[in-house]
N, C-alpha and C positions, 0 to 999 in steps of 0.2 A: 348276889355279887361276890360275897365272901366265899361262898361255896365254889363258885367258878374259879376264883383265885387259888383256892386250895387244890382244885383239880389240876390247874395249870402248874402249880408248884410241884405236885406229886409227879406229874408227867415229866417235868424237867429233871427231877431227882432220878426217876427211872432212866431217863436218857443218859444221865451222867454215869449211871451204874452199868450200862451196857458195855460189852467188850469193845465195841467199835462204834465210831460215829460216822454220820453220813457225809458224803462229799460229792462233788460233781465229777463229770468224766471228760473234762476238757483240759487242754494244756495249761490253762490258767488256774488250775486247781490250787486251792489255798494250801493244802498239805504240801504240795510240791514247792510252791513259792516260799513257804515258811520253813520247811525242813529238808527239801531236796538240794542237791548240789547242781547249780545251773549248768556246769560244764565238767562233770566228773571225769576223772582219769584214774587208771589203776594206781598211780602213785599218790593220788590226792583226792579223796572223796569222803563224804560223811555217811554214817549209818545211824539208824534210829533203833531204840529199844526201850523197854520199861513201860510200854503201853502209851499210846498217843504221842510217841516221840518225846517222852519225858527226858530221856537222855540221848545225846548225840555225841558221837566220837569220830574224830578224823582218822581215816585209815590210809596206810601207805603199803601197798603190796610190793613185794620184791619182783624182779623180772622173772625169776624162777616160778614164783606163785602164779603170776599172770600166764606164763606158759602152760601151767597145769589147767588153767581155765580154757585157753585157746585149744588145748588138746581135745576138748569135748567136741570140737567141730572138725575133727579129723577121723576119717576122710570127709571131705565136704559133702554136705547133704545134696541129694539129687532132686529133692522136691520140698515143698513147704511143710508137709507133715513131719518129715524126717528132721527138718531144721527146728521145728518146735520141740521135738524130743531132745535135740542137742541143747537148745536154749534152756530147757528145764534142768538138764544135767549140769549146765554151766551155773545156773542159779544155785543149785545144791552145793556145788564146789565152792562158790563164793560164800555161801552161808557157812560152810565149814571153816574156810580161811578167816572170815570175819569173826565167827563165833569163838575161835580160839583166843582172839584178842579181847573180845568183849565179855566173855563168860556166858554167851547165849547158846552155846552148843550143848544144850541139855534138853530134857523132855519139856515140851511146851504144854502147860496145863489148861490153857484156854478158859480161864475163869475171870469173871469181871472183877474179882477181888485181887487180881495180880497187879493192879496199877501201882507203879513205883518199884516193882520188883525188877532189878537190873538184869536178871537172867531170862526174863520172859518178853515175848513179842506179841502184840496184838495185830489186827489186820491193818491198822494204820502204819505201824512199824514195817510190817512185811510188804505192804504195797509200795511205800516210799522206797524201801531198800531194793525191791525187785525192779522198780522203774529205773533206779540208779544203775543197777547191774545191766539192764537192757541197754541203757544209754551208752555205757562203756563198751558193750559188745558191738553196738551199731557203729560207734566212732572208730572201732578197730576193724571195720569191714567184715565182721563175722556174720552179720545178718544180711543175707542176700535176697531172701524171699519175703522178708517182713520189714516193717518200720515200727518204731516204738509208739504206742498210743499213750494216752494219759492215764488217769485212774478212773475206774468205773465203780459204781456203788449199787447196792440193793438194800431192801428193807424199808419199812415205813414207821411212822410214829405210832401206828396202831399195833403193829406186831413187835416193835422194838428189837428187830433182828438185823440190825445194820451190819454190813460188811463192805469192805473195799478190796479192790484188786488192781494190779497193773495188768495191762493187756497189750498184745501184739496185733498188728494189722497186716494181713496178707496183701502184698503189693499188687498182685494181678487182679484180684477181685474185691478187695476191701473187706473181706471177712475178718471178724474180730475174735480173738482168743484170749481168755483169761488164763493167767499163769499164777496160781494162788498158793503160796506156801502156808497160809493160814489153815488150809485144809489138810496139811500133813504135819510132819515133825521136822525139827531143825536138821539140816544137812541131808534131807531126803528129797529127791527130785519131786517138785510139786506137781499136782494135777494140772493138766492142760485141757480146758473145756471151751467150746464155742461160748462166746460171751452171753448169748441169749439163754443157753442152758445153765450157765453159772448163776444167772439172775434167778433161776427157778429152783436152785439148790438150797436146801435148808442148812 
């Protein structure tokens, strides 16, 4: 019995030390309800950083800054793949604008020991922030071929390779696409992958 408890305690410790923690992929996701802005707007939204949303800051973009985001959708996309590319570029632009305020526009080390470092973001921070950005883009009518999904996750207790991502849903066929800044660096357009492929990525 004691050996079993030790194993469970060790597993719990390992889980706490992983870069990212598991979550569901529905709109009722606890990360979104705990850390997301329910109705974000360019002039009033929150962002996460420091690993696991240890820190949250209210951001207010200027009209000129938001125009620089909207410019990523000009000319308007003629199909869904082109719009996904534009959305990834808009996420990168928002990361740059936000990072200048929060100090997160630096190299991301992706180490489990970064918890509490205010310059670093893990996949929880990235996924919540990207969902917030997508929601603002959608509210501004910039997403014509997609709607905003929730958060998706991958990984198991056996592999301890948890990760999370925000995703877009193509309106005409329901195809889901991960847009994951955790796989890149701050201010760089994040990779866009079919969600099933993202779940198979190490």
